[in-house]
mmJSON file of the N, C-alpha and C atoms, coordinates in Angstrom:
{"data_MODEL":{"atom_site":{
"group_PDB":["ATOM","ATOM","ATOM","ATOM","ATOM","ATOM","ATOM","ATOM","ATOM","ATOM","ATOM","ATOM","ATOM","ATOM","ATOM","ATOM","ATOM","ATOM","ATOM","ATOM","ATOM","ATOM","ATOM","ATOM","ATOM","ATOM","ATOM","ATOM","ATOM","ATOM","ATOM","ATOM","ATOM","ATOM","ATOM","ATOM","ATOM","ATOM","ATOM","ATOM","ATOM","ATOM","ATOM","ATOM","ATOM","ATOM","ATOM","ATOM","ATOM","ATOM","ATOM","ATOM","ATOM","ATOM","ATOM","ATOM","ATOM","ATOM","ATOM","ATOM","ATOM","ATOM","ATOM","ATOM","ATOM","ATOM","ATOM","ATOM","ATOM","ATOM","ATOM","ATOM","ATOM","ATOM","ATOM","ATOM","ATOM","ATOM","ATOM","ATOM","ATOM","ATOM","ATOM","ATOM","ATOM","ATOM","ATOM","ATOM","ATOM","ATOM","ATOM","ATOM","ATOM","ATOM","ATOM","ATOM","ATOM","ATOM","ATOM","ATOM","ATOM","ATOM","ATOM","ATOM","ATOM","ATOM","ATOM","ATOM","ATOM","ATOM","ATOM","ATOM","ATOM","ATOM","ATOM","ATOM","ATOM","ATOM","ATOM","ATOM","ATOM","ATOM","ATOM","ATOM","ATOM","ATOM","ATOM","ATOM","ATOM","ATOM","ATOM","ATOM","ATOM","ATOM","ATOM","ATOM","ATOM","ATOM","ATOM","ATOM","ATOM","ATOM","ATOM","ATOM","ATOM","ATOM","ATOM","ATOM","ATOM","ATOM","ATOM","ATOM","ATOM","ATOM","ATOM","ATOM","ATOM","ATOM","ATOM","ATOM","ATOM","ATOM","ATOM","ATOM","ATOM","ATOM","ATOM","ATOM","ATOM","ATOM","ATOM","ATOM","ATOM","ATOM","ATOM","ATOM","ATOM","ATOM","ATOM","ATOM","ATOM","ATOM","ATOM","ATOM","ATOM","ATOM","ATOM","ATOM","ATOM","ATOM","ATOM","ATOM","ATOM","ATOM","ATOM","ATOM","ATOM","ATOM","ATOM","ATOM","ATOM","ATOM","ATOM","ATOM","ATOM","ATOM","ATOM","ATOM","ATOM","ATOM","ATOM","ATOM","ATOM","ATOM","ATOM","ATOM"],
"id":[1,2,3,4,5,6,7,8,9,10,11,12,13,14,15,16,17,18,19,20,21,22,23,24,25,26,27,28,29,30,31,32,33,34,35,36,37,38,39,40,41,42,43,44,45,46,47,48,49,50,51,52,53,54,55,56,57,58,59,60,61,62,63,64,65,66,67,68,69,70,71,72,73,74,75,76,77,78,79,80,81,82,83,84,85,86,87,88,89,90,91,92,93,94,95,96,97,98,99,100,101,102,103,104,105,106,107,108,109,110,111,112,113,114,115,116,117,118,119,120,121,122,123,124,125,126,127,128,129,130,131,132,133,134,135,136,137,138,139,140,141,142,143,144,145,146,147,148,149,150,151,152,153,154,155,156,157,158,159,160,161,162,163,164,165,166,167,168,169,170,171,172,173,174,175,176,177,178,179,180,181,182,183,184,185,186,187,188,189,190,191,192,193,194,195,196,197,198,199,200,201,202,203,204,205,206,207,208,209,210,211,212,213,214,215,216],
"type_symbol":["N","C","C","N","C","C","N","C","C","N","C","C","N","C","C","N","C","C","N","C","C","N","C","C","N","C","C","N","C","C","N","C","C","N","C","C","N","C","C","N","C","C","N","C","C","N","C","C","N","C","C","N","C","C","N","C","C","N","C","C","N","C","C","N","C","C","N","C","C","N","C","C","N","C","C","N","C","C","N","C","C","N","C","C","N","C","C","N","C","C","N","C","C","N","C","C","N","C","C","N","C","C","N","C","C","N","C","C","N","C","C","N","C","C","N","C","C","N","C","C","N","C","C","N","C","C","N","C","C","N","C","C","N","C","C","N","C","C","N","C","C","N","C","C","N","C","C","N","C","C","N","C","C","N","C","C","N","C","C","N","C","C","N","C","C","N","C","C","N","C","C","N","C","C","N","C","C","N","C","C","N","C","C","N","C","C","N","C","C","N","C","C","N","C","C","N","C","C","N","C","C","N","C","C","N","C","C","N","C","C","N","C","C","N","C","C"],
"label_atom_id":["N","CA","C","N","CA","C","N","CA","C","N","CA","C","N","CA","C","N","CA","C","N","CA","C","N","CA","C","N","CA","C","N","CA","C","N","CA","C","N","CA","C","N","CA","C","N","CA","C","N","CA","C","N","CA","C","N","CA","C","N","CA","C","N","CA","C","N","CA","C","N","CA","C","N","CA","C","N","CA","C","N","CA","C","N","CA","C","N","CA","C","N","CA","C","N","CA","C","N","CA","C","N","CA","C","N","CA","C","N","CA","C","N","CA","C","N","CA","C","N","CA","C","N","CA","C","N","CA","C","N","CA","C","N","CA","C","N","CA","C","N","CA","C","N","CA","C","N","CA","C","N","CA","C","N","CA","C","N","CA","C","N","CA","C","N","CA","C","N","CA","C","N","CA","C","N","CA","C","N","CA","C","N","CA","C","N","CA","C","N","CA","C","N","CA","C","N","CA","C","N","CA","C","N","CA","C","N","CA","C","N","CA","C","N","CA","C","N","CA","C","N","CA","C","N","CA","C","N","CA","C","N","CA","C","N","CA","C","N","CA","C","N","CA","C","N","CA","C","N","CA","C"],
"label_alt_id":[null,null,null,null,null,null,null,null,null,null,null,null,null,null,null,null,null,null,null,null,null,null,null,null,null,null,null,null,null,null,null,null,null,null,null,null,null,null,null,null,null,null,null,null,null,null,null,null,null,null,null,null,null,null,null,null,null,null,null,null,null,null,null,null,null,null,null,null,null,null,null,null,null,null,null,null,null,null,null,null,null,null,null,null,null,null,null,null,null,null,null,null,null,null,null,null,null,null,null,null,null,null,null,null,null,null,null,null,null,null,null,null,null,null,null,null,null,null,null,null,null,null,null,null,null,null,null,null,null,null,null,null,null,null,null,null,null,null,null,null,null,null,null,null,null,null,null,null,null,null,null,null,null,null,null,null,null,null,null,null,null,null,null,null,null,null,null,null,null,null,null,null,null,null,null,null,null,null,null,null,null,null,null,null,null,null,null,null,null,null,null,null,null,null,null,null,null,null,null,null,null,null,null,null,null,null,null,null,null,null,null,null,null,null,null,null],
"label_comp_id":["MET","MET","MET","ILE","ILE","ILE","LEU","LEU","LEU","ASP","ASP","ASP","ASN","ASN","ASN","VAL","VAL","VAL","LYS","LYS","LYS","ARG","ARG","ARG","LEU","LEU","LEU","CYS","CYS","CYS","ARG","ARG","ARG","GLU","GLU","GLU","HIS","HIS","HIS","GLY","GLY","GLY","THR","THR","THR","ASN","ASN","ASN","ILE","ILE","ILE","THR","THR","THR","GLU","GLU","GLU","LEU","LEU","LEU","GLU","GLU","GLU","LYS","LYS","LYS","ALA","ALA","ALA","VAL","VAL","VAL","GLY","GLY","GLY","ILE","ILE","ILE","GLY","GLY","GLY","THR","THR","THR","GLY","GLY","GLY","SER","SER","SER","ILE","ILE","ILE","TYR","TYR","TYR","LYS","LYS","LYS","TRP","TRP","TRP","GLY","GLY","GLY","LYS","LYS","LYS","SER","SER","SER","SER","SER","SER","PRO","PRO","PRO","SER","SER","SER","VAL","VAL","VAL","ASN","ASN","ASN","ALA","ALA","ALA","ALA","ALA","ALA","LYS","LYS","LYS","LEU","LEU","LEU","VAL","VAL","VAL","ALA","ALA","ALA","ASP","ASP","ASP","PHE","PHE","PHE","PHE","PHE","PHE","GLY","GLY","GLY","ILE","ILE","ILE","THR","THR","THR","VAL","VAL","VAL","ASP","ASP","ASP","GLU","GLU","GLU","MET","MET","MET","LEU","LEU","LEU","THR","THR","THR","ASP","ASP","ASP","GLN","GLN","GLN","SER","SER","SER","ALA","ALA","ALA","ARG","ARG","ARG","ASP","ASP","ASP","VAL","VAL","VAL","ASP","ASP","ASP","GLN","GLN","GLN","SER","SER","SER","SER","SER","SER","ALA","ALA","ALA"],
"label_asym_id":["A","A","A","A","A","A","A","A","A","A","A","A","A","A","A","A","A","A","A","A","A","A","A","A","A","A","A","A","A","A","A","A","A","A","A","A","A","A","A","A","A","A","A","A","A","A","A","A","A","A","A","A","A","A","A","A","A","A","A","A","A","A","A","A","A","A","A","A","A","A","A","A","A","A","A","A","A","A","A","A","A","A","A","A","A","A","A","A","A","A","A","A","A","A","A","A","A","A","A","A","A","A","A","A","A","A","A","A","A","A","A","A","A","A","A","A","A","A","A","A","A","A","A","A","A","A","A","A","A","A","A","A","A","A","A","A","A","A","A","A","A","A","A","A","A","A","A","A","A","A","A","A","A","A","A","A","A","A","A","A","A","A","A","A","A","A","A","A","A","A","A","A","A","A","A","A","A","A","A","A","A","A","A","A","A","A","A","A","A","A","A","A","A","A","A","A","A","A","A","A","A","A","A","A","A","A","A","A","A","A","A","A","A","A","A","A"],
"label_entity_id":["1","1","1","1","1","1","1","1","1","1","1","1","1","1","1","1","1","1","1","1","1","1","1","1","1","1","1","1","1","1","1","1","1","1","1","1","1","1","1","1","1","1","1","1","1","1","1","1","1","1","1","1","1","1","1","1","1","1","1","1","1","1","1","1","1","1","1","1","1","1","1","1","1","1","1","1","1","1","1","1","1","1","1","1","1","1","1","1","1","1","1","1","1","1","1","1","1","1","1","1","1","1","1","1","1","1","1","1","1","1","1","1","1","1","1","1","1","1","1","1","1","1","1","1","1","1","1","1","1","1","1","1","1","1","1","1","1","1","1","1","1","1","1","1","1","1","1","1","1","1","1","1","1","1","1","1","1","1","1","1","1","1","1","1","1","1","1","1","1","1","1","1","1","1","1","1","1","1","1","1","1","1","1","1","1","1","1","1","1","1","1","1","1","1","1","1","1","1","1","1","1","1","1","1","1","1","1","1","1","1","1","1","1","1","1","1"],
"label_seq_id":[1,1,1,2,2,2,3,3,3,4,4,4,5,5,5,6,6,6,7,7,7,8,8,8,9,9,9,10,10,10,11,11,11,12,12,12,13,13,13,14,14,14,15,15,15,16,16,16,17,17,17,18,18,18,19,19,19,20,20,20,21,21,21,22,22,22,23,23,23,24,24,24,25,25,25,26,26,26,27,27,27,28,28,28,29,29,29,30,30,30,31,31,31,32,32,32,33,33,33,34,34,34,35,35,35,36,36,36,37,37,37,38,38,38,39,39,39,40,40,40,41,41,41,42,42,42,43,43,43,44,44,44,45,45,45,46,46,46,47,47,47,48,48,48,49,49,49,50,50,50,51,51,51,52,52,52,53,53,53,54,54,54,55,55,55,56,56,56,57,57,57,58,58,58,59,59,59,60,60,60,61,61,61,62,62,62,63,63,63,64,64,64,65,65,65,66,66,66,67,67,67,68,68,68,69,69,69,70,70,70,71,71,71,72,72,72],
"pdbx_PDB_ins_code":[null,null,null,null,null,null,null,null,null,null,null,null,null,null,null,null,null,null,null,null,null,null,null,null,null,null,null,null,null,null,null,null,null,null,null,null,null,null,null,null,null,null,null,null,null,null,null,null,null,null,null,null,null,null,null,null,null,null,null,null,null,null,null,null,null,null,null,null,null,null,null,null,null,null,null,null,null,null,null,null,null,null,null,null,null,null,null,null,null,null,null,null,null,null,null,null,null,null,null,null,null,null,null,null,null,null,null,null,null,null,null,null,null,null,null,null,null,null,null,null,null,null,null,null,null,null,null,null,null,null,null,null,null,null,null,null,null,null,null,null,null,null,null,null,null,null,null,null,null,null,null,null,null,null,null,null,null,null,null,null,null,null,null,null,null,null,null,null,null,null,null,null,null,null,null,null,null,null,null,null,null,null,null,null,null,null,null,null,null,null,null,null,null,null,null,null,null,null,null,null,null,null,null,null,null,null,null,null,null,null,null,null,null,null,null,null],
"Cartn_x":[-15.731,-14.794,-13.497,-12.995,-11.729,-11.85,-12.97,-13.154,-13.14,-13.794,-13.787,-12.375,-11.608,-10.233,-9.377,-9.55,-8.776,-9.174,-10.454,-10.898,-10.254,-10.221,-9.611,-8.121,-7.451,-6.025,-5.755,-6.596,-6.455,-6.576,-7.585,-7.751,-6.522,-6.03,-4.875,-3.612,-3.525,-2.335,-2.548,-3.67,-3.921,-4.064,-4.669,-4.907,-6.351,-6.709,-8.048,-7.931,-9.024,-8.994,-8.568,-9.016,-8.633,-7.126,-6.549,-5.093,-4.351,-4.885,-4.285,-4.263,-5.387,-5.459,-4.428,-4.279,-3.28,-1.873,-1.604,-0.265,0.178,-0.749,-0.373,-0.621,-1.238,-1.42,-2.558,-3.635,-4.82,-5.928,-6.879,-7.917,-8.793,-9.212,-10.111,-11.401,-11.813,-13.034,-12.828,-11.619,-11.357,-11.538,-11.021,-11.084,-12.52,-13.334,-14.73,-15.47,-15.036,-15.665,-15.395,-14.366,-14.035,-15.126,-16.055,-17.186,-18.138,-18.082,-18.98,-18.257,-16.966,-16.201,-14.78,-14.112,-12.746,-11.758,-10.716,-9.686,-8.811,-8.12,-7.127,-5.993,-5.258,-4.134,-3.13,-2.874,-1.914,-2.349,-3.611,-4.112,-4.046,-4.428,-4.378,-2.941,-1.988,-0.58,-0.067,-0.437,-0.025,-0.503,-1.763,-2.331,-1.679,-1.52,-0.88,0.542,1.28,2.646,2.666,1.713,1.624,1.544,0.778,0.599,1.663,2.538,3.599,3.107,2.062,1.501,1.382,1.056,0.831,-0.608,-0.852,-2.228,-3.097,-2.558,-3.304,-3.736,-2.814,-3.161,-4.249,-4.191,-5.19,-6.568,-6.566,-7.828,-8.434,-7.626,-8.072,-8.875,-9.94,-10.79,-10.001,-9.997,-9.25,-9.702,-10.984,-11.466,-10.919,-10.738,-10.164,-8.705,-7.961,-6.565,-6.469,-7.377,-7.353,-7.554,-8.456,-8.716,-7.476,-6.843,-5.647,-4.531,-4.334,-3.268,-3.524,-4.767,-5.066,-4.953,-5.08,-4.969,-3.545,-2.635,-1.238,-0.447],
"Cartn_y":[-0.253,0.453,-0.347,-0.974,-1.688,-2.859,-3.557,-4.67,-4.16,-3.051,-2.465,-2.076,-1.521,-1.141,-2.363,-3.432,-4.652,-5.258,-5.25,-5.752,-4.947,-3.632,-2.761,-3.052,-3.179,-3.485,-4.826,-5.798,-7.103,-6.941,-6.2,-5.977,-5.3,-4.271,-3.517,-4.371,-5.399,-6.246,-7.606,-7.782,-9.007,-10.244,-10.099,-11.245,-11.216,-12.156,-12.146,-12.396,-12.259,-12.349,-13.739,-14.772,-16.129,-16.323,-15.874,-15.979,-15.126,-13.947,-13.056,-13.717,-14.296,-14.96,-16.075,-16.857,-17.93,-17.36,-16.303,-15.718,-15.155,-14.559,-13.943,-14.861,-16.01,-16.989,-16.718,-16.132,-15.964,-16.865,-17.161,-18.122,-17.727,-18.758,-18.548,-17.892,-16.848,-16.128,-15.016,-14.93,-13.91,-12.498,-12.231,-10.867,-10.469,-11.408,-11.071,-10.647,-11.144,-10.755,-9.3,-8.709,-7.314,-6.368,-6.879,-6.07,-5.779,-6.63,-6.466,-6.194,-6.539,-6.314,-5.914,-5.311,-4.831,-5.993,-5.92,-6.958,-6.784,-7.849,-7.703,-6.832,-6.218,-5.389,-6.232,-7.448,-8.325,-8.662,-9.019,-9.377,-8.169,-7.01,-5.801,-5.501,-5.679,-5.436,-6.424,-7.682,-8.681,-8.32,-7.902,-7.548,-6.273,-5.274,-4.029,-4.306,-5.113,-5.458,-6.176,-7.045,-7.763,-6.778,-5.713,-4.722,-3.622,-3.652,-2.65,-1.276,-1.267,0.001,-0.059,1.068,1.09,0.697,0.317,0.01,1.244,2.412,3.658,3.865,3.614,3.754,2.764,1.573,0.559,0.939,1.622,2.005,3.273,4.058,5.341,5.148,5.892,5.842,6.322,5.544,5.87,7.203,7.491,8.736,9.943,9.818,10.914,11.117,10.02,10.137,10.781,10.433,11.025,12.532,12.986,14.422,15.095,14.485,15.071,15.184,14.183,14.206,15.211,15.389,16.329,17.78,18.021,19.397,19.749,18.781,19.034,19.717],
"Cartn_z":[6.469,5.633,5.464,6.535,6.411,5.433,5.453,4.52,3.088,2.832,1.484,1.066,1.989,1.681,1.37,2.131,1.88,0.538,0.222,-1.088,-2.217,-2.06,-3.074,-3.2,-2.076,-2.096,-2.778,-2.521,-3.187,-4.696,-5.135,-6.58,-7.166,-6.478,-6.964,-7.033,-6.183,-6.129,-6.787,-7.465,-8.21,-7.355,-6.207,-5.336,-4.868,-4.024,-3.444,-1.946,-1.246,0.209,0.682,0.027,0.427,0.305,-0.801,-0.986,0.037,0.321,1.315,2.684,3.09,4.395,4.5,3.441,3.442,3.522,2.757,2.703,4.053,4.796,6.068,7.265,7.017,8.083,9.037,8.53,9.383,8.862,9.699,9.386,8.206,7.481,6.349,6.838,6.166,6.521,7.535,8.088,9.12,8.595,7.407,6.868,6.561,6.067,5.791,7.06,8.204,9.476,9.807,9.175,9.445,8.952,8.188,7.764,8.913,9.961,11.104,12.41,12.461,13.686,13.318,14.263,14.028,14.081,13.261,13.309,14.546,14.908,15.97,15.428,16.319,15.908,15.135,15.608,14.956,13.53,13.351,12.016,11.08,11.578,10.753,10.337,11.244,10.941,9.898,10.005,9.02,7.62,7.52,6.226,5.683,6.527,6.088,5.612,6.356,5.964,4.615,4.382,3.109,1.946,2.134,1.075,1.103,2.089,2.17,2.576,3.409,3.884,5.4,6.0,7.443,7.739,8.979,9.391,9.219,9.542,9.392,7.937,7.003,5.583,5.19,5.746,5.42,5.978,7.103,7.743,7.161,6.459,5.931,4.656,4.54,3.351,2.138,1.076,-0.143,-0.728,-0.721,-1.316,-0.555,0.759,1.54,1.166,0.918,0.513,-0.854,-1.763,-3.103,-3.045,-2.176,-2.024,-1.453,-0.441,0.163,-0.86,-1.692,-2.678,-3.78,-4.178,-5.263,-4.813,-3.51,-3.014,-2.615,-2.662,-2.265,-3.344],
"occupancy":[1.0,1.0,1.0,1.0,1.0,1.0,1.0,1.0,1.0,1.0,1.0,1.0,1.0,1.0,1.0,1.0,1.0,1.0,1.0,1.0,1.0,1.0,1.0,1.0,1.0,1.0,1.0,1.0,1.0,1.0,1.0,1.0,1.0,1.0,1.0,1.0,1.0,1.0,1.0,1.0,1.0,1.0,1.0,1.0,1.0,1.0,1.0,1.0,1.0,1.0,1.0,1.0,1.0,1.0,1.0,1.0,1.0,1.0,1.0,1.0,1.0,1.0,1.0,1.0,1.0,1.0,1.0,1.0,1.0,1.0,1.0,1.0,1.0,1.0,1.0,1.0,1.0,1.0,1.0,1.0,1.0,1.0,1.0,1.0,1.0,1.0,1.0,1.0,1.0,1.0,1.0,1.0,1.0,1.0,1.0,1.0,1.0,1.0,1.0,1.0,1.0,1.0,1.0,1.0,1.0,1.0,1.0,1.0,1.0,1.0,1.0,1.0,1.0,1.0,1.0,1.0,1.0,1.0,1.0,1.0,1.0,1.0,1.0,1.0,1.0,1.0,1.0,1.0,1.0,1.0,1.0,1.0,1.0,1.0,1.0,1.0,1.0,1.0,1.0,1.0,1.0,1.0,1.0,1.0,1.0,1.0,1.0,1.0,1.0,1.0,1.0,1.0,1.0,1.0,1.0,1.0,1.0,1.0,1.0,1.0,1.0,1.0,1.0,1.0,1.0,1.0,1.0,1.0,1.0,1.0,1.0,1.0,1.0,1.0,1.0,1.0,1.0,1.0,1.0,1.0,1.0,1.0,1.0,1.0,1.0,1.0,1.0,1.0,1.0,1.0,1.0,1.0,1.0,1.0,1.0,1.0,1.0,1.0,1.0,1.0,1.0,1.0,1.0,1.0,1.0,1.0,1.0,1.0,1.0,1.0,1.0,1.0,1.0,1.0,1.0,1.0],
"B_iso_or_equiv":[0.0,0.0,0.0,0.0,0.0,0.0,0.0,0.0,0.0,0.0,0.0,0.0,0.0,0.0,0.0,0.0,0.0,0.0,0.0,0.0,0.0,0.0,0.0,0.0,0.0,0.0,0.0,0.0,0.0,0.0,0.0,0.0,0.0,0.0,0.0,0.0,0.0,0.0,0.0,0.0,0.0,0.0,0.0,0.0,0.0,0.0,0.0,0.0,0.0,0.0,0.0,0.0,0.0,0.0,0.0,0.0,0.0,0.0,0.0,0.0,0.0,0.0,0.0,0.0,0.0,0.0,0.0,0.0,0.0,0.0,0.0,0.0,0.0,0.0,0.0,0.0,0.0,0.0,0.0,0.0,0.0,0.0,0.0,0.0,0.0,0.0,0.0,0.0,0.0,0.0,0.0,0.0,0.0,0.0,0.0,0.0,0.0,0.0,0.0,0.0,0.0,0.0,0.0,0.0,0.0,0.0,0.0,0.0,0.0,0.0,0.0,0.0,0.0,0.0,0.0,0.0,0.0,0.0,0.0,0.0,0.0,0.0,0.0,0.0,0.0,0.0,0.0,0.0,0.0,0.0,0.0,0.0,0.0,0.0,0.0,0.0,0.0,0.0,0.0,0.0,0.0,0.0,0.0,0.0,0.0,0.0,0.0,0.0,0.0,0.0,0.0,0.0,0.0,0.0,0.0,0.0,0.0,0.0,0.0,0.0,0.0,0.0,0.0,0.0,0.0,0.0,0.0,0.0,0.0,0.0,0.0,0.0,0.0,0.0,0.0,0.0,0.0,0.0,0.0,0.0,0.0,0.0,0.0,0.0,0.0,0.0,0.0,0.0,0.0,0.0,0.0,0.0,0.0,0.0,0.0,0.0,0.0,0.0,0.0,0.0,0.0,0.0,0.0,0.0,0.0,0.0,0.0,0.0,0.0,0.0,0.0,0.0,0.0,0.0,0.0,0.0],
"pdbx_formal_charge":[null,null,null,null,null,null,null,null,null,null,null,null,null,null,null,null,null,null,null,null,null,null,null,null,null,null,null,null,null,null,null,null,null,null,null,null,null,null,null,null,null,null,null,null,null,null,null,null,null,null,null,null,null,null,null,null,null,null,null,null,null,null,null,null,null,null,null,null,null,null,null,null,null,null,null,null,null,null,null,null,null,null,null,null,null,null,null,null,null,null,null,null,null,null,null,null,null,null,null,null,null,null,null,null,null,null,null,null,null,null,null,null,null,null,null,null,null,null,null,null,null,null,null,null,null,null,null,null,null,null,null,null,null,null,null,null,null,null,null,null,null,null,null,null,null,null,null,null,null,null,null,null,null,null,null,null,null,null,null,null,null,null,null,null,null,null,null,null,null,null,null,null,null,null,null,null,null,null,null,null,null,null,null,null,null,null,null,null,null,null,null,null,null,null,null,null,null,null,null,null,null,null,null,null,null,null,null,null,null,null,null,null,null,null,null,null],
"auth_seq_id":[1,1,1,2,2,2,3,3,3,4,4,4,5,5,5,6,6,6,7,7,7,8,8,8,9,9,9,10,10,10,11,11,11,12,12,12,13,13,13,14,14,14,15,15,15,16,16,16,17,17,17,18,18,18,19,19,19,20,20,20,21,21,21,22,22,22,23,23,23,24,24,24,25,25,25,26,26,26,27,27,27,28,28,28,29,29,29,30,30,30,31,31,31,32,32,32,33,33,33,34,34,34,35,35,35,36,36,36,37,37,37,38,38,38,39,39,39,40,40,40,41,41,41,42,42,42,43,43,43,44,44,44,45,45,45,46,46,46,47,47,47,48,48,48,49,49,49,50,50,50,51,51,51,52,52,52,53,53,53,54,54,54,55,55,55,56,56,56,57,57,57,58,58,58,59,59,59,60,60,60,61,61,61,62,62,62,63,63,63,64,64,64,65,65,65,66,66,66,67,67,67,68,68,68,69,69,69,70,70,70,71,71,71,72,72,72],
"auth_comp_id":["MET","MET","MET","ILE","ILE","ILE","LEU","LEU","LEU","ASP","ASP","ASP","ASN","ASN","ASN","VAL","VAL","VAL","LYS","LYS","LYS","ARG","ARG","ARG","LEU","LEU","LEU","CYS","CYS","CYS","ARG","ARG","ARG","GLU","GLU","GLU","HIS","HIS","HIS","GLY","GLY","GLY","THR","THR","THR","ASN","ASN","ASN","ILE","ILE","ILE","THR","THR","THR","GLU","GLU","GLU","LEU","LEU","LEU","GLU","GLU","GLU","LYS","LYS","LYS","ALA","ALA","ALA","VAL","VAL","VAL","GLY","GLY","GLY","ILE","ILE","ILE","GLY","GLY","GLY","THR","THR","THR","GLY","GLY","GLY","SER","SER","SER","ILE","ILE","ILE","TYR","TYR","TYR","LYS","LYS","LYS","TRP","TRP","TRP","GLY","GLY","GLY","LYS","LYS","LYS","SER","SER","SER","SER","SER","SER","PRO","PRO","PRO","SER","SER","SER","VAL","VAL","VAL","ASN","ASN","ASN","ALA","ALA","ALA","ALA","ALA","ALA","LYS","LYS","LYS","LEU","LEU","LEU","VAL","VAL","VAL","ALA","ALA","ALA","ASP","ASP","ASP","PHE","PHE","PHE","PHE","PHE","PHE","GLY","GLY","GLY","ILE","ILE","ILE","THR","THR","THR","VAL","VAL","VAL","ASP","ASP","ASP","GLU","GLU","GLU","MET","MET","MET","LEU","LEU","LEU","THR","THR","THR","ASP","ASP","ASP","GLN","GLN","GLN","SER","SER","SER","ALA","ALA","ALA","ARG","ARG","ARG","ASP","ASP","ASP","VAL","VAL","VAL","ASP","ASP","ASP","GLN","GLN","GLN","SER","SER","SER","SER","SER","SER","ALA","ALA","ALA"],
"auth_asym_id":["A","A","A","A","A","A","A","A","A","A","A","A","A","A","A","A","A","A","A","A","A","A","A","A","A","A","A","A","A","A","A","A","A","A","A","A","A","A","A","A","A","A","A","A","A","A","A","A","A","A","A","A","A","A","A","A","A","A","A","A","A","A","A","A","A","A","A","A","A","A","A","A","A","A","A","A","A","A","A","A","A","A","A","A","A","A","A","A","A","A","A","A","A","A","A","A","A","A","A","A","A","A","A","A","A","A","A","A","A","A","A","A","A","A","A","A","A","A","A","A","A","A","A","A","A","A","A","A","A","A","A","A","A","A","A","A","A","A","A","A","A","A","A","A","A","A","A","A","A","A","A","A","A","A","A","A","A","A","A","A","A","A","A","A","A","A","A","A","A","A","A","A","A","A","A","A","A","A","A","A","A","A","A","A","A","A","A","A","A","A","A","A","A","A","A","A","A","A","A","A","A","A","A","A","A","A","A","A","A","A","A","A","A","A","A","A"],
"auth_atom_id":["N","CA","C","N","CA","C","N","CA","C","N","CA","C","N","CA","C","N","CA","C","N","CA","C","N","CA","C","N","CA","C","N","CA","C","N","CA","C","N","CA","C","N","CA","C","N","CA","C","N","CA","C","N","CA","C","N","CA","C","N","CA","C","N","CA","C","N","CA","C","N","CA","C","N","CA","C","N","CA","C","N","CA","C","N","CA","C","N","CA","C","N","CA","C","N","CA","C","N","CA","C","N","CA","C","N","CA","C","N","CA","C","N","CA","C","N","CA","C","N","CA","C","N","CA","C","N","CA","C","N","CA","C","N","CA","C","N","CA","C","N","CA","C","N","CA","C","N","CA","C","N","CA","C","N","CA","C","N","CA","C","N","CA","C","N","CA","C","N","CA","C","N","CA","C","N","CA","C","N","CA","C","N","CA","C","N","CA","C","N","CA","C","N","CA","C","N","CA","C","N","CA","C","N","CA","C","N","CA","C","N","CA","C","N","CA","C","N","CA","C","N","CA","C","N","CA","C","N","CA","C","N","CA","C","N","CA","C","N","CA","C","N","CA","C","N","CA","C","N","CA","C"],
"pdbx_PDB_model_num":[1,1,1,1,1,1,1,1,1,1,1,1,1,1,1,1,1,1,1,1,1,1,1,1,1,1,1,1,1,1,1,1,1,1,1,1,1,1,1,1,1,1,1,1,1,1,1,1,1,1,1,1,1,1,1,1,1,1,1,1,1,1,1,1,1,1,1,1,1,1,1,1,1,1,1,1,1,1,1,1,1,1,1,1,1,1,1,1,1,1,1,1,1,1,1,1,1,1,1,1,1,1,1,1,1,1,1,1,1,1,1,1,1,1,1,1,1,1,1,1,1,1,1,1,1,1,1,1,1,1,1,1,1,1,1,1,1,1,1,1,1,1,1,1,1,1,1,1,1,1,1,1,1,1,1,1,1,1,1,1,1,1,1,1,1,1,1,1,1,1,1,1,1,1,1,1,1,1,1,1,1,1,1,1,1,1,1,1,1,1,1,1,1,1,1,1,1,1,1,1,1,1,1,1,1,1,1,1,1,1,1,1,1,1,1,1]
}}}
Protein backbone atom coordinates (compact mmCIF):
# COMPACT_ATOMS: atom_id res chain seq x y z
CA MET A 1 0.00 0.00 0.00
CA ILE A 2 2.76 2.50 0.84
CA LEU A 3 4.40 2.05 -2.57
CA ASP A 4 1.06 2.71 -4.28
CA ASN A 5 0.57 5.83 -2.16
CA VAL A 6 4.04 7.13 -3.02
CA LYS A 7 3.43 6.47 -6.72
CA ARG A 8 0.16 8.41 -6.49
CA LEU A 9 1.83 11.27 -4.66
CA CYS A 10 4.53 11.41 -7.33
CA ARG A 11 1.90 11.63 -10.06
CA GLU A 12 0.03 14.36 -8.17
CA HIS A 13 3.26 16.37 -7.74
CA GLY A 14 4.59 15.85 -11.27
CA THR A 15 7.61 13.80 -10.33
CA ASN A 16 8.66 10.17 -10.41
CA ILE A 17 10.19 7.78 -7.91
CA THR A 18 13.72 8.09 -9.29
CA GLU A 19 13.61 11.89 -9.01
CA LEU A 20 12.09 11.61 -5.53
CA GLU A 21 14.87 9.29 -4.35
CA LYS A 22 17.50 11.72 -5.62
CA ALA A 23 15.74 14.73 -4.07
CA VAL A 24 15.53 13.18 -0.59
CA GLY A 25 18.91 11.45 -0.73
CA ILE A 26 17.94 7.80 -0.52
CA GLY A 27 19.34 5.03 -2.67
CA THR A 28 18.08 4.32 -6.16
CA GLY A 29 15.49 1.54 -6.05
CA SER A 30 14.87 1.93 -2.31
CA ILE A 31 11.27 3.07 -2.66
CA TYR A 32 10.37 0.21 -5.02
CA LYS A 33 11.46 -2.19 -2.26
CA TRP A 34 8.65 -0.76 -0.12
CA GLY A 35 6.30 -2.94 -2.12
CA LYS A 36 7.73 -5.96 -0.29
CA SER A 37 9.14 -4.52 2.93
CA SER A 38 8.56 -1.56 5.19
CA PRO A 39 10.69 1.56 4.83
CA SER A 40 12.90 2.79 7.62
CA VAL A 41 11.32 5.48 9.75
CA ASN A 42 13.93 7.95 8.52
CA ALA A 43 13.27 7.21 4.83
CA ALA A 44 9.51 7.43 5.31
CA LYS A 45 9.91 10.79 7.08
CA LEU A 46 12.11 12.16 4.28
CA VAL A 47 9.54 11.22 1.65
CA ALA A 48 6.59 12.53 3.68
CA ASP A 49 8.43 15.81 4.28
CA PHE A 50 9.13 16.12 0.55
CA PHE A 51 5.39 15.98 -0.12
CA GLY A 52 4.51 18.21 2.84
CA ILE A 53 2.49 15.53 4.61
CA THR A 54 2.88 13.41 7.72
CA VAL A 55 4.12 9.84 7.64
CA ASP A 56 0.68 8.79 8.87
CA GLU A 57 -0.96 10.52 5.89
CA MET A 58 1.47 8.81 3.55
CA LEU A 59 0.69 5.41 5.06
CA THR A 60 -3.08 5.88 5.00
CA ASP A 61 -5.07 4.49 2.10
CA GLN A 62 -6.28 7.35 -0.12
CA SER A 63 -9.71 5.77 -0.62
CA ALA A 64 -10.25 5.72 3.16
CA ARG A 65 -9.36 9.43 3.35
CA ASP A 66 -11.78 10.21 0.53
CA VAL A 67 -14.61 8.46 2.41
CA ASP A 68 -13.75 10.31 5.64
CA GLN A 69 -13.75 13.68 3.86
CA SER A 70 -17.02 13.09 2.04
CA SER A 71 -18.82 12.18 5.27
CA ALA A 72 -17.54 15.26 7.14
